[in-house]
VEXNUBA-219383 format. One line per field, with one value per residue (C-alpha): residue number from 1; x negated, y, z negated. Coordinates in Angstrom, 2 decimals, decimal comma. Example, Ala and Ser with C-alpha at 12.3 -4.5 7.8 and 13.67 -1.06 7.14 Angstrom:
<vexvexs>
resi: [1_2] .
px: [-12,30_-13,67] .
py: [-4,50_-1,06] .
pz: [-7,80_-7,14] .
</vexvexs>
This chain:
<vexvexs>
resi: [1_2_3_4_5_6_7_8_9_10_11_12_13_14_15_16_17_18_19_20_21_22_23_24_25_26_27_28_29_30_31_32_33_34_35_36_37_38_39_40_41_42_43_44_45_46_47_48_49_50_51_52_53_54_55_56_57_58_59_60_61_62_63_64_65_66_67_68_69_70_71_72_73_74_75_76_77_78_79_80_81_82_83_84_85_86_87_88_89_90_91_92_93_94_95_96_97_98_99_100_101_102_103_104_105_106_107_108_109_110_111_112_113_114_115_116_117_118_119_120_121_122_123_124_125_126_127_128_129_130_131_132_133_134_135_136_137_138_139_140_141_142_143_144_145_146_147_148_149_150_151_152_153_154_155_156_157_158_159_160_161_162_163_164_165_166_167_168_169_170_171_172_173_174_175_176_177_178_179_180_181_182_183_184_185_186_187_188_189_190_191_192_193_194_195_196_197_198_199_200_201_202_203_204_205_206_207_208_209_210_211_212_213_214_215_216_217_218_219_220_221_222_223_224_225_226_227_228_229_230_231_232_233_234_235_236_237_238_239_240_241_242_243_244_245_246_247_248_249_250_251_252_253_254_255_256_257_258_259_260_261_262_263_264_265_266_267_268_269_270] .
px: [2,05_0,16_1,97_1,50_3,34_6,30_9,66_11,43_14,08_17,64_20,64_24,17_25,64_29,19_28,24_25,88_28,46_30,90_28,30_27,47_31,17_31,77_28,90_30,01_33,44_31,93_30,14_33,12_35,33_32,76_32,13_35,83_35,59_32,46_32,81_31,26_28,88_27,75_27,44_25,12_22,80_19,28_19,12_15,57_14,63_12,59_14,88_18,15_21,18_23,64_25,86_23,10_22,33_26,01_25,96_22,84_24,57_27,55_25,23_23,29_26,34_27,86_24,67_25,70_28,88_26,97_24,45_27,19_28,81_25,56_24,14_21,39_17,85_16,47_14,24_15,21_13,05_10,42_9,57_9,64_11,44_8,84_9,56_12,49_11,49_11,68_13,34_10,04_8,55_11,40_10,25_6,97_8,56_10,86_8,61_7,72_11,40_11,88_11,91_14,50_16,68_16,57_17,67_20,61_21,56_21,68_23,93_26,23_26,53_27,56_30,10_32,69_33,51_32,20_35,60_36,27_32,94_33,39_36,96_35,70_32,93_35,27_37,65_34,83_33,47_36,92_37,25_33,77_32,14_34,43_33,87_30,13_27,81_24,98_22,64_23,31_20,18_20,57_18,47_17,86_15,42_12,58_13,00_15,07_16,68_19,15_22,48_22,35_18,98_19,92_22,97_20,64_18,68_21,91_22,20_18,73_19,58_22,90_21,42_18,47_20,63_23,36_20,67_19,59_23,17_23,77_20,71_21,23_24,90_25,20_27,31_27,57_28,49_28,33_26,22_27,58_25,63_24,94_23,81_21,47_20,11_19,41_17,70_15,49_14,52_13,70_11,43_9,81_9,11_7,68_5,16_4,14_3,61_1,55_-0,59_-0,61_-1,89_-0,86_-2,85_-0,11_3,53_5,98_9,30_12,40_15,06_17,57_17,04_13,46_10,09_7,25_3,63_1,17_-2,35_-5,41_-7,42_-7,45_-4,19_-2,07_-0,91_0,70_1,68_2,02_0,37_-2,64_-1,32_2,35_4,40_7,99_10,56_14,31_15,90_16,44_13,00_11,56_13,61_12,32_8,74_8,92_10,42_8,28_10,96_8,64_5,09_3,44_1,73_5,08_6,93_4,09_4,04_7,82_7,59_10,05_7,28_5,16_1,90_-0,61_-3,84_-6,72_-4,82_-1,55_-2,09_0,12_-0,35_-2,53_0,04_3,06_5,19_6,10_8,43_9,60] .
py: [60,13_61,03_62,73_59,71_57,47_59,72_58,10_58,88_61,55_60,17_61,26_60,52_58,52_59,70_63,35_62,97_61,31_64,11_66,72_65,23_65,03_68,59_70,02_68,04_69,55_73,04_72,37_70,74_73,80_76,06_73,80_73,84_77,59_77,59_79,00_77,53_80,48_79,63_75,93_76,81_78,89_77,56_75,84_76,74_73,06_72,04_72,07_71,45_73,65_74,35_71,65_69,11_70,35_69,90_66,38_65,59_66,70_64,46_61,60_61,97_61,66_58,91_56,93_56,02_54,38_52,72_51,19_50,08_48,14_46,31_43,39_44,07_43,67_40,13_39,87_43,31_44,28_41,67_39,16_39,87_43,26_44,58_46,68_49,07_52,67_54,93_58,28_60,10_58,30_59,14_62,70_61,34_58,51_60,47_62,13_59,07_58,52_61,97_60,80_58,11_60,51_63,06_60,53_59,47_63,04_63,97_60,98_61,78_65,43_64,55_62,01_64,19_67,67_68,65_68,75_65,22_64,00_65,42_64,08_60,61_60,79_61,97_59,10_56,55_58,07_57,75_54,18_52,80_54,78_54,16_50,46_50,40_49,83_52,31_49,38_47,84_47,80_49,29_48,76_52,38_53,85_54,21_50,71_49,28_51,79_51,67_53,22_55,64_56,90_57,14_59,30_61,70_62,08_63,02_65,89_67,04_66,77_68,55_71,52_71,93_71,76_73,92_76,58_75,91_76,22_79,48_81,06_79,81_80,61_83,62_81,77_81,94_78,30_78,00_75,42_72,96_73,53_69,90_69,24_72,26_71,05_67,58_68,99_71,28_68,48_65,87_68,25_69,47_65,90_65,17_67,95_66,35_63,01_64,68_66,60_64,78_66,69_69,14_72,31_74,19_74,69_75,15_76,70_76,75_78,18_77,15_73,54_72,39_72,69_70,34_70,05_69,30_69,76_68,17_70,29_71,31_70,31_73,04_72,26_75,37_78,96_80,38_78,10_79,61_78,71_79,39_79,37_80,54_80,80_80,33_77,10_77,97_79,41_76,27_74,06_76,05_75,82_72,11_71,30_73,58_76,20_78,86_79,21_79,93_83,08_84,44_83,94_85,33_88,42_88,81_88,41_85,45_83,44_84,59_82,80_83,47_81,63_80,16_76,81_78,38_78,44_75,65_76,59_73,56_71,15_72,32_71,33_68,09_66,81_67,92] .
pz: [-141,56_-138,35_-135,47_-133,28_-135,81_-136,58_-136,36_-133,06_-133,30_-133,46_-131,46_-132,49_-129,56_-130,00_-130,16_-127,24_-125,01_-125,89_-125,11_-121,69_-120,81_-122,04_-119,99_-116,96_-117,44_-117,58_-114,24_-112,70_-113,40_-111,72_-108,78_-107,91_-107,15_-104,99_-101,54_-98,40_-98,43_-101,93_-101,15_-98,30_-100,39_-101,20_-104,58_-105,19_-105,42_-102,39_-99,33_-101,25_-100,75_-103,53_-102,01_-102,53_-106,03_-106,90_-105,44_-107,53_-110,67_-109,87_-109,06_-112,23_-114,42_-112,35_-112,75_-116,24_-114,89_-112,08_-114,41_-116,85_-114,00_-113,24_-115,24_-117,73_-116,40_-116,93_-120,00_-121,14_-124,15_-123,33_-120,67_-116,95_-117,21_-119,61_-122,67_-122,81_-121,82_-124,83_-124,60_-125,24_-122,17_-119,81_-118,88_-117,54_-115,48_-113,19_-110,69_-108,70_-107,83_-106,38_-102,75_-103,24_-105,24_-102,43_-99,90_-102,11_-102,71_-99,05_-98,29_-101,20_-100,36_-96,75_-97,92_-99,63_-100,86_-104,35_-106,02_-104,79_-106,05_-109,47_-109,74_-108,80_-111,38_-114,12_-113,50_-113,68_-116,91_-118,51_-117,36_-118,17_-120,96_-123,92_-124,21_-123,55_-126,50_-126,94_-127,58_-124,21_-122,03_-118,56_-115,42_-114,49_-111,95_-114,38_-115,91_-118,69_-121,10_-123,93_-122,91_-125,84_-124,80_-121,12_-122,00_-123,78_-120,50_-118,76_-121,22_-120,16_-116,54_-116,90_-118,82_-116,42_-113,33_-114,76_-115,10_-111,49_-110,32_-112,26_-110,78_-107,21_-106,88_-109,19_-111,72_-115,53_-116,41_-120,28_-122,06_-124,51_-127,71_-128,35_-124,75_-124,93_-128,30_-126,95_-123,81_-125,99_-128,38_-125,71_-123,88_-127,13_-128,20_-124,79_-125,32_-128,66_-126,80_-124,13_-126,56_-129,89_-132,88_-135,50_-134,87_-132,98_-133,88_-131,02_-132,00_-129,80_-132,19_-133,18_-131,94_-132,19_-133,93_-133,05_-134,01_-131,23_-129,83_-131,36_-133,75_-137,43_-139,15_-140,64_-144,26_-145,72_-145,00_-141,49_-138,91_-137,20_-133,73_-133,00_-129,75_-129,68_-126,98_-126,25_-125,08_-121,45_-121,01_-122,59_-120,26_-117,24_-118,41_-119,17_-115,78_-113,56_-112,81_-114,01_-115,26_-118,57_-117,16_-115,93_-119,14_-121,31_-119,09_-119,35_-123,18_-123,08_-124,76_-127,67_-128,41_-131,16_-131,95_-130,00_-129,46_-128,47_-124,67_-123,30_-119,69_-119,05_-120,46_-118,49_-116,77_-118,44_-115,69_-112,29] .
</vexvexs>
């Protein structure tokens, strides 16, 4: 079976919802203790402050509830709305919405204190998520998506922005293992979509291994081209928080083989 025709990776919807809610709970606990000084710190994401980053995290999780409340897009799956956006396509579809997201984040951050925002989001999750089918099609920013797939994207957003928040505010918010696994796998699969092939093996233990990059196909033994890193470094590379050159120099990425330089393929999303 060629890499381009591999069956998409599956995610258990019950476990994924639980992971998203667990990671949201981890962030919520930390946000409740942030001082005004910490909230005013730069988030390292454009011109956002930590207060705006926190609002973005709340908004991202609440988007699930907001979309559940709305009717499905007309012709979802075919017809006027076009095909449903696959999970592997989502990382490449987000950048064009950055301006609108920033506007919404600024308004939300000014509307309430972080603790109030997170309490409101938690209440809406408890009320709206349990009865919603994972097969339901939602009208999200990037197009039509299955609820089960969209919840996986929330795991990616939560893990990436938990890391942003930890670094910006000097926190040590823990990562739910299932959420971290989903984030790692979605971004690894996105690399395989961007650079289809089987000449290079990318390892992000303990969660993901993917084959990518066109060239001679490896069949047995140790692959000639191998890249390995840890989940958080991979998330930072894939989302443009750091660069290939920096992480190679810091020895947080090891790469061997003439086709193991992924610098020209990263980041995958911003």
